[in-house]
Each structure stands twice: as structure tokens, then as C-alpha cells.
C-alpha positions in Angstrom: -82.0 22.1 -4.9 -82.6 21.9 -1.5 -84.6 25.1 0.0 -82.5 27.2 1.8 -84.3 30.2 4.2 -82.7 34.1 3.8 -83.2 36.7 6.8 -84.6 39.2 5.7 -85.6 41.9 7.8 -88.4 44.2 6.5 -90.3 47.6 7.4 -93.5 48.5 7.3 -93.7 50.2 3.5 -91.8 47.2 3.0 -93.8 44.7 4.0 -96.8 46.3 2.3 -95.7 45.9 -0.9 -94.2 42.2 -0.4 -98.3 42.1 0.7 -99.3 43.7 -2.3 -97.4 40.8 -4.8 -98.5 38.4 -2.8 -102.3 39.1 -3.6 -101.8 40.0 -7.0 -99.8 36.8 -7.7 -102.0 34.8 -5.9 -99.6 33.1 -3.6 -99.1 32.1 0.2 -97.0 33.6 1.9 -94.7 36.6 2.5 -91.5 34.7 1.3 -93.1 33.9 -2.3 -94.1 36.9 -2.7 -90.1 38.1 -2.2 -89.3 34.9 -4.4 -91.7 35.7 -7.2 -89.7 39.1 -6.9 -86.8 38.3 -6.8 -87.0 35.5 -10.0 -88.8 38.5 -11.7 -86.0 40.6 -11.7 -83.6 38.0 -11.9 -85.9 37.4 -15.4 -85.7 41.2 -16.5 -81.4 41.0 -15.4 -81.6 38.0 -18.5 -83.8 39.5 -21.3 -81.8 42.6 -20.7 -79.0 41.3 -21.5 -79.3 38.7 -23.8 -80.9 41.1 -26.5 -84.2 39.4 -26.0 -87.3 42.1 -27.5 -84.9 44.5 -28.5 -85.5 45.2 -31.9 -83.5 43.7 -35.6 -82.3 45.4 -37.9 -81.3 43.5 -42.1 -78.4 44.1 -42.6 -77.8 44.7 -46.3 -74.7 43.9 -48.4 -74.1 46.9 -51.5 -73.5 45.3 -53.9 -69.7 45.4 -55.9 
């Protein structure tokens, strides 16, 4: 997949958040931190859609 850049306008508060994520995840740049946050959000959304991590209960048949 080709690298593409998306311009992001951020305020100081956003920049601070991205910087904290960059440090916590051991990333080199703010762009990598933003990419990590997007991927994490997508993973979380997929997990919620697929139901992974939800409790499963066995359905028992009634004897006739």
C-alpha cells in the first residue's frame, strides 16, 4: 500500500495527546502516533462488530 499523508490541523491539547501516545508506544514521530491511534480505533471497532470478547453461553435443547 502506498504511503499517503493526510494533513491534520491540531491544537496544543491534541499535540500534547499525540506526544504522550508517541512516548508511551515508543514511536519516533507524531505522524506514527496518529497512525497508531487510528489503527487502534479500527481494531477496537472491528472487535465490537464481530462480538469477539463477548460472553458466549451454550444453548441447551429441551428434551421432547
